[in-house]
N, C-alpha and C positions, 0 to 999 in steps of 0.2 A: 692508529688513525681510524677515523670513522668509516673509511672506505671498506674496512673489513666487515662492517655491520650493515652493508647495503641489503635491504630486504627485497627491493624491487627497483628496476629501472623502467621508467615510463616515458612515453613521448606524448606531448600535448601539442595539438595542431589547432591553431586559431585562424580560420579562414574568413577574413574580413572583406569589406568592399574594395579596399585599396591594396592591402598586403596579405600575404599568407605567411604565417610564422610557425616554426617548430621549435619547441624547447624540450631538451632531454633532461630528465630529473632523476636523481637518485633519492629514493625514499629510505630513511633509516628507522631504526627502532625508536620507540617512545615519541613518535610524531614529529620528527625533524626531516628536513630535505635540503638538497643542494642542487642548483642548476649546473650541469656539466657540459652542455653544448647547446647551440642554437643555430638556426638557419632562417633567413628571411628573404622573401622574394616579393617584388611589386607585381601583382597580377592584374590589378584594376578590374576586378570582377564586376563591380557595379557600374563601370563606365558605359554610357549611352543607354542605360536601362530605363531612364525616365521617359523615353519616347513611347515604348510599348510594353514595358514590364518584363521583357525577356532577357535572360543572360545571352550575350552575343557569342557566336561560334568561336571567334578568335580568342575571346576572354576565357571561354571554357577550355579550349585547347591549351592555352598558356597555364591555366590552373592545374589541369591534369598533368602536364609536363612537370610542374613544380611539385605536385604531390607524389609523383613517382620518385623524384629526387629525395623528398622527405622520407619516403618508405625505405629507400636504399640506405640512407644514413641511419635510420632506426634499426634496420636489420644488422648493419655493420657494427652498431654500438651495443648490441645485445639487449635492445628494448624488448620487453616481454608483453607490453600492453600499450596500445595507442588510444588516447582519448582525443577525438577530433570533433570540433564544434564549428558551426558556421553562424554568422550573424546577419546583419540587415539585408544585404544584397540577396542572399539565398532565401532568407525568410520571405521576401516580397516577390521572388521570381515566379512567373507563371509556369516556367519549365523546370521548377525545382525538382520534381520527382525523377524526370529523365536524367537530370544533371547528377543527382545523388546516386542513381543506379549505375551510371556510366563510371563514376569514381569507384564505386564498390567493385565493379567488374574489372576495371583496368588497373587499379591500385591496391585493391584488397583493403581499403580503408572505409569504415562505416562512419559517416558524419552525422552528428546530431544537430539539428537546427534549433538554436536557442530561441525561446520566446523573448519578447522585449523585457519582460519581468526577470527572467532568468539571467539575461545579460546584465541588467542593471544590478542585480544582487551579487553576481560574481565580481563585477567592478568594485562594488562597495566592500566586499570581503577582502579583495586585494589591498584596498586602501586601509580599512579599519584594523587589519592585522599587521600593518607595517608602519602606521603613523600614530603618534600620540596627539591627536587633534580631537578634542571632546565634542566639538560642534562644527560640522563641515557641510559645504555645498560643493559637490563633485561635478565638474564639467568634463565629460569624456567625449572628445571629438573623433568620430570614426570617419570612414570614407562615405558610408551611406546612411549613417544615423548619428544623432547627437543625444547623449544621455545626460540627464541632470538628476542627481540623487541628493536629497536633503536628509541629514541625520543629526541626532543629538543624543548624548549619553549612550553612544554605541548602539543605537537602534535607528533603523530607517523610519523616517516620518513620512516622506513622500518621494516619488520619483516620476519621471516622465521620459519617454523616448520620442524625440522629434524625428520624423522620417526623412531626414536629409543630413548630409555630412559634407566633408570637404570636397569629395569627388563629385557628388550630385550637385552641389551649389556652384561649383566651378562650371559644370556643364550647363546649368540653367541660366547663368548670367554671362556666358562667354560670347553670345551673339550680339546682334544689333549694332555692331561697330563701336561699342563702348571702349573708352580708354581703360587701362588697368585700374586706375584710381576710381573711376566711375563704377566699374564692376564691384570693387570693394565697398563703395558707398551703398550700392544697391543691396548687397548681401547684408550689410549692417542693418539697413532699414527693414529688410525682410525678416531677419532673425529677431529683431526687437519686437516686431509685430507678432511673431509666433510666440515669443516669451510672454507677451501680455495675455495670450489666450490660455496659458497654463493655469488651471483653476486654483492651485494652491500657492502660486508664486508670491503673492503678497503676504503670505503667512510666514515667510522666512525672516528669522530674527536679524536685526541689523548688525549684531556682533558676530555673525557666522563667519567662518574662515573659508575662503575659496581654495579648492584643490583641483589642479589640472592634471588630466590623465590622457595618455595616448601619444602616438607618433609625432603629431604636430607640436605638442609641448616639448617632447624630447629634442626636436629640431630647433625650437625656440631657445631651449637651454644651450645647445651647441653654439648658436649665433651669439647669444648673450655672453657665453663663456669667452668667445673670441674677442668680442667688443670690449669687455671689461677685464680681459686677461685674468679671469677667475681661476684660482690655482687648484681647485678640487674638481675632479672629473666624476662627480656624483650628481645625477639629476634628482635622485630621491631627496626630498626635503629642501631642495633649492627654493629660495624665496625671491621673487622678482617684484620690485615696486612698480606700480602702474606707470609712474613717470619714466621708468627705464624701458618699459614695454612700448610706449608710444613712439619714440624715435625709431625703433626697429620696425614697427608696423608702417610708419610713414615712409621709411626708406624702401621697404619691400613692395608696398602696394602700387607704387608708380612705375616699377621696372617691367620691361618686357621679359619674356621667358629666357632668352639667351643671357641677359644680365643677371637674372635670378640664379641661374645655374652656376654663375661664377662667384656667388657669395660664399665666403668661407664658413664652414659649419653647416651649410644647407645641403641636404641630400638632393642630388640631381633628380632622383626619382620622385621627389616630393615638391620640386620647385614650382610646378604649375598649380598645385592645389594648396600650397601653404598660405597664399594671400586670403583664400576663402576661410581657412581655419583661423587666421589672425583676425579677420573681420568678425568672426563669431566671438572670439575672445574680447575684442574691442567692444562689441555690443553688450556682452555679458558684464564686463567690469563697469561699463558706463551705467547700465540698467541698475545694478546693485550698489554702485558707487564704491567699489572696492579700491582701496589704496595699495593693495599688494595681493599676490596670490602665490601659493606654494605648489610645487610640482611633486607628483607622485610617480616614482618609477615602477610602481606596482599597480596592476589593474586586473583585467579579466583572467589572464593566464595565471597570475599569482593567486587569484581567488580559487581557481581550480586546484592549484598545487596544495594550498592549505587544506582544502576539503579532502584531497586524496591522502595527504600525510597525517592529517589530524581531523578526522571526521566530526569531532565535537564542534568544529568551527561552523558547521552547517546550522547549528542551533544557537551558539553564542560565540562572540569573537574572543581571541586571546586577551587575557586581562592585563598582562605585562609584556608589551611587544619588545621592549628593550631586553628584558631578561631572556625571552625566547631566542632572540637573535644572538645574544651573547653565548647562551648554552649551545646553540648550533655550532658556533665558531670554535668554542672550547673543545667540543667533541671532534669536529672536522680536523682541527690541527693537532689532535692527539695530546692535549695538555693533561697534566695530572689533576683530575677533578677535585680530589680531596685537598690538595695543595692550593689550588685556585680558590676554593671555598674558604679555606683558612686564611689566606692572604687577604681576601675581600673582607672577611669578618674583622681581622685585626686592623685593616686600613680604616674601616668604619669606626671602630673603637677610638683609634687615634684622632680621626677627624673630629669626633664629638668631644673628646676630652681635651683637645688643644684648641677648641673653638674660641676660648677667651684670648688666645694669642693671634690666631689667624683671622677671626671675625668674618669668615666666608659665609654667605647665605647657603641655604640647603641645596641649591641647584648645583653647586660644585661637588656635592657628595656623589651626584650622578657621574660627573667627569671622573672622579677618583674610582668609582666602582667599575667603569668601563676599562680604565687603565689597569686596575688590579686584576680584573678578570682575564684580560688578554696580555698580561705582561710577559708571559713566556711563549706566546704563539709563534714568535720569530724563530724559535729553536727548530721549527720544521724546515727552515732555510739553512741555518748554520748556528751552532751553539755560540761560537765566538762573536762578541758584539751583537748578540741576538736581540738586545734591547732596541737596536736601530731597525732590525728587521720587524720587530713587533710594532714599532712606530709606523713603518710602511704598511703593514697589514691593516692596522686600525684605520689609516687614512684611506684605504682602498676596499675595505670589506663591506659586506651588506649589513650595515648596522641600522636598526630601526628604532624609532622613538627618541632620537637625539638630533640636535641641530648640527649644521656643518661646523660652527664655532666650537661646540662641545666635542665634536670628533677630533678637531685639531688639538684642542687642549688635552684631551685624553691620550692622543698619540704621543705628544711630547712629554706628558707625565710618565707614560710607560717607558719612554726613552731614558728616564732618570732613575730607573729602579736598580741599576747597578752602580751608577755614579752620575753626577751632574753632567749630562751629555746632550746639551742643547746646542746644535749647530746653528749659529746665528745667521749664516747664509740661508739655510733651509727655513729657519724661522721667518726671515724677511719675506719669503715667498707668500706668506699668509697675512701680511700686514693689513690688507683691506678687510679681512675677516675678523682679525683680532683687535683687542682694545689695548690701550697704552700700558696698563699695569698687568697684562696677562702673563708676561714672562715671569714676574715675581710670584704670581699665583701658581704657575706651573712648577716653579722651583720648590715652593712649599708643599704642594700636593705630591711632588716627586720624592721629597725626602720622607714624607709620611709613608709612601708606598715602599721606598727602599728599606725603611725600618721594619715595616710589616713583613716584607718578603724575607728579610734577614732573620726575623723572629720565627720563621719556619724553614730555616736553612737546611735542615736535614729532611724536610718534607715529611715529618713524622707527627706533627701536632703536639710537640712536647710543651710548648708554651700555649696555654689555654686562653689566657686573656691578659690584658694590661690595665693598669690603673695609674693615671698620671696626676701627680701633685705638683703645682707650680709654687715654688718657694723662693722668693727673692730673685736671684739671677740664674736659678737652676730649674730644670724640669726633672723631677724624680719619677722614673717610670718603674713601677712595681709589677713584677710578672707573677702570674699564677702558673706553676709548672707541674708537669707529671713526668718526672725523670730528670736526667742530667741535661741542663740547658746551657752549658758552658759554650758550646759551639754557636748557638743562636745569639747569646748575649754578646759574645765577642764580635760576631759579624755585625750586629746592630750598632755596637759602639764605634765601629769604623766609620759610621756616618755622623759621628759627633761633631766634627768640624763643619760639615755642611749644614747640620742642624743649627749650629750656633749662628752661621751666616744667615740662615733663613729666618730664624725666630729670635735671634739675639739672646739666647739662653744656653747655658751649659746643659748637657744631657748626662744624666746618670741613670743606669739601668740596674735594678736589683732583682 
């Protein structure tokens, strides 16, 4: 298991205007990492700053108390290095120096205050190294600042940091006896006017994809998940149509604080500031006429993680985010790397050579690759029925560069690598994500994976490659072998019955 190859355990502290977060990360050899713990506290450091520009004593005391807890957890966890950064509130604070000195003296933590540019770049790196979106417009809503980053072809084209966020806007528009919906309307109008002042904003291509980052988007996902009974608890790569966003916004913006706190999925700590964040989103999607937007579960902290684990990402992003996340999981779960690579290779050969039968577009090769790569990861739970555990791992793992539908298809494909093992009750949970003919697609991909895995039954690479001829009512599968392949061919032929059901052809393996 990859745990044996931990090079360093680091703590990353992100001190924002609304929340303070600690993530503890294991750094492994060859540029991989895994989050192993986290802690979050709502400190509201930026609250009431807009009056005079000073961090308030109560907020400072709460922050120091929180950082002392973070320090204790880091020490108990064996963290050898803490990377602590602060963003908008501390960046603008007139008493920044005394605040940082007090933290250094009382907590033993040295905090680096990020510039607006550094913050935007870290957010971008967190997104670009975990999402396969070639052209994006990132909206990151913090407590004290809102960042907009425009990129194309994996290069930042422009960015801006607006000096207000969910906390500051809530404070600015909470007076004057305005009703909640009137406050939201004022924030929308204000944000739209600020957008118009951004020099490059009209240069954004109309086909750009909107990506939402930050705690407000995570809360929005939780609410949407409850409303739509969404079956996957993965915020990363969740896509929300604007027409689904509007009813949520319209519901929340009229409620008083007590009613907001009772909304399922909404953090009580964020209930008072979420309407301001949603007003920003409403203004943004209206300004650009977005019909949908995608959520990123990765942002500033992940940008720092990638830079620490893989310093090359400071110069250029990872070229294949899916392969990177798959390799991380293969190593973390202790899978046999050579066996995995061989099964993936054989699966790809079968997919291409049987295309005349299955007629699947290339996108399904990605599904098969995910399933083939992680087909054995469930053995870390238990060998028996490990295909079902592999299914669970795929559904819940940190997989980058794949849609939620592709994750579900890959999970159930992996579940078929020992036998056709689709639990129809479990399958039905994902009916709103899946399409009508997806179950037949999974069965066909599953049988290809089963045969590929069987052809490396001894995990020795005996069968080097396969070549399929389709003759009449049969598929003749010729194998190129190095040694005795009787075990592998016998195992693969046990899938003959299911192969015939899936492809309506008899299977012969030579």
